[in-house]
Structure formats: C-alpha cells, structure tokens
C-alpha positions in Angstrom: 102.0 105.2 114.4 101.8 103.9 110.7 100.0 100.8 109.6 99.4 99.8 105.9 96.8 97.4 104.6 96.7 96.1 100.9 93.0 95.7 100.6 92.0 93.0 98.1 88.2 93.2 99.4 85.7 94.8 99.3 86.6 96.8 96.3 84.6 98.1 93.2 85.1 96.9 89.6 84.5 99.0 86.8 80.7 98.1 86.8 80.7 99.2 90.3 80.2 96.1 92.0 81.8 94.7 95.0 84.6 92.4 94.0 87.7 90.5 95.5 90.9 91.1 93.5 94.0 88.8 93.2 97.2 89.2 95.1 100.2 89.7 93.3 103.9 89.2 94.1 104.7 92.6 93.2 102.1 94.3 95.5 103.2 92.6 98.5 106.9 93.0 97.8 106.6 96.8 96.7 104.5 97.5 99.9 106.8 95.6 102.3 109.7 97.8 101.0 107.6 101.0 101.7 106.4 100.0 105.0 110.1 99.2 105.7 111.2 102.6 104.6 108.2 104.7 106.4 108.7 102.6 109.9 105.2 101.0 109.5 104.4 99.1 112.6 102.3 96.4 110.3 101.5 95.8 107.1 98.3 93.8 106.5 96.9 91.9 103.6 92.9 91.5 103.3 91.6 89.0 100.9 88.6 86.6 102.2 89.6 83.9 99.5 91.7 81.2 101.5 93.7 80.2 98.3 94.6 83.7 97.8 95.7 83.9 101.5 97.8 80.8 101.0 99.3 82.4 97.9 100.4 85.6 100.3 102.1 83.3 102.7 104.0 81.4 100.1 104.9 84.8 98.6 106.2 86.2 102.1 107.8 82.8 102.9 110.0 83.5 99.3 111.1 87.0 100.8 111.8 85.8 104.2 113.2 82.3 104.1 113.4 80.9 100.5 115.7 82.0 97.7 114.4 85.5 97.7 115.9 86.2 101.5 119.3 85.6 100.1 
C-alpha cells in the first residue's frame, strides 16, 4: 500500500530552525495527480495552522466540486 504525506510541519528553514510552511494550490494538485497515477490509498496534508488547513480544504473543494471539477 502506498500513502503520501505533504508535510508542512515540522520542517527546517535555511537557518536550521523548525518552522511551518504554507500550503499552495500547486502542491495539492500535483501531488494528488501523482497519488492517483501510482494508486496511493491516501494523500494526507499535515499543517498545524488552522487557517492553512482551511485553505487546503478550499483548494480541495475547488478541484472536487467547484470550477476546477469541470
């Protein structure tokens, strides 16, 4: 079984400090296509910031139900 995780926390910045990175539409779209191509069972997005998780949900909704679904 294949599972894919887009990990935005904990990651290291160029100074070696642990930070949280921002979610981008391109990340979700491209990795979702990769997951579908290779038959991944699940694709998880890890981010501790509520606003970023809400943004991810909006992006996913766009591709599943919104204009992007067409």
